[in-house]
Steps between C-alpha positions, in 0.01 A plus 500: 500500500253289304608202290414496133217273394757260356714502815515245779210449736731564794863596562627433852834591659649456846770709666683347796658728760866579435580354840289265714204673662349342813147600395484530122544209259469705181328781317293409200341673207249377248350655188174357369445523126185550297339161561124546448318457828822493702785261569426195722808417704558190705662583836650207688575472872853614585459579875566871442277805526481780244427871529364595158438841339345568157558803281151614592608540863322194644708325766433168669653219699501144368560288808676165529297206378522130425234524226522602134321798349434618145432875517395684185737794444360797312651574157745789462590491868838551663554335839782540749541292811712417796533137607556442871719215616316203645676535836422872524132536406375548856792719614486715184127567537508538877234235563464122526532372145220245539257795509576568131517141379307474170433875522450725200418840643569869444798640687282764665298218657820372658675827591387853594430692179807732523727199553337311214539799266865543595571130449322506164719786378817333626418174320419681175810722510736215589601646837554256783175518697477597863342183636405458867757226518623306799814289445412159352550213745808298394323183614243553224763513229671192644168312511420601142836368384435172680148467358618571146714185487352193328375256762490763775252469787346754734643305793850518354469873430377559855796312644738697278387829656446374856121520510210262539288439191218708650736790573643479149154509345404813699829669409460423131137613490594832659792565266401331172124453521536130414549187707780245453301271269397781265858630492634153418251453217576843358876439514451168320295663223765767452777234485303325225464823301869587535607150394265509200623844395862383522435191283182542290522155341541305821234230563238581761586187700858624540385851589266355762783321680734799477236729650428261787170344393450131573431422134341647188138445617586690820642783285185506289266518801698773673561714191134479399397606850748789516471625140168376362684321217681173441881526509525468121234768442662734754843469341351553152326815623821633653693428179239685294535800733872532420572709191861516375648845459279674755704436813333333796141446386394201706211597731574515872437195716361685793 
């Protein structure tokens, strides 16, 4: 289970469902090597929520957030997780998603202990968990698609799903935990990261326009706010986290 002292600080893999799942975006697994003092990992907003279990049996929920975090992961640890789709966070957990925004709490603080223990075992074993799910509202997915487009507005997304802006905000908070503006900013950050990964040598000014930022200074302000780093420093950190020959080793973004 443990990495050798000369091994990587972290090896991360994702497993997408064989067919689309209305609740689950992916399963993930991470092995932390022998880094003295632990492995600091930058986690960026991605508008998802994660149910996380360690090999020691600890289980927690990391709720949706628009802020970065740099948790210190203990050495020689194996972690398995389940990432919930943005549109299904509230339905999957059986509660309004805004109640777990920015949350980092044990599962047994969220669910009755027997349910938390059962969910923990299901996540660790790879079984599809029995979540208290209600069907996701199709208007949420439609609004998320509208908000993910460069230049999108909350008013335009509301019109696309036949709601007022106030109604759309309430619907999104209940299902995703985030409001339209936070979802737009998160989608823009993720577009920037995808574009940079696809073309590592592309100038930042070009990446800014592709992702939907007004210009490079706008990119710099937003990326610093949502990651704690400048765009160049963030991309350098992500490149350093990728180790050829080890499969998918880039840390998760949420």
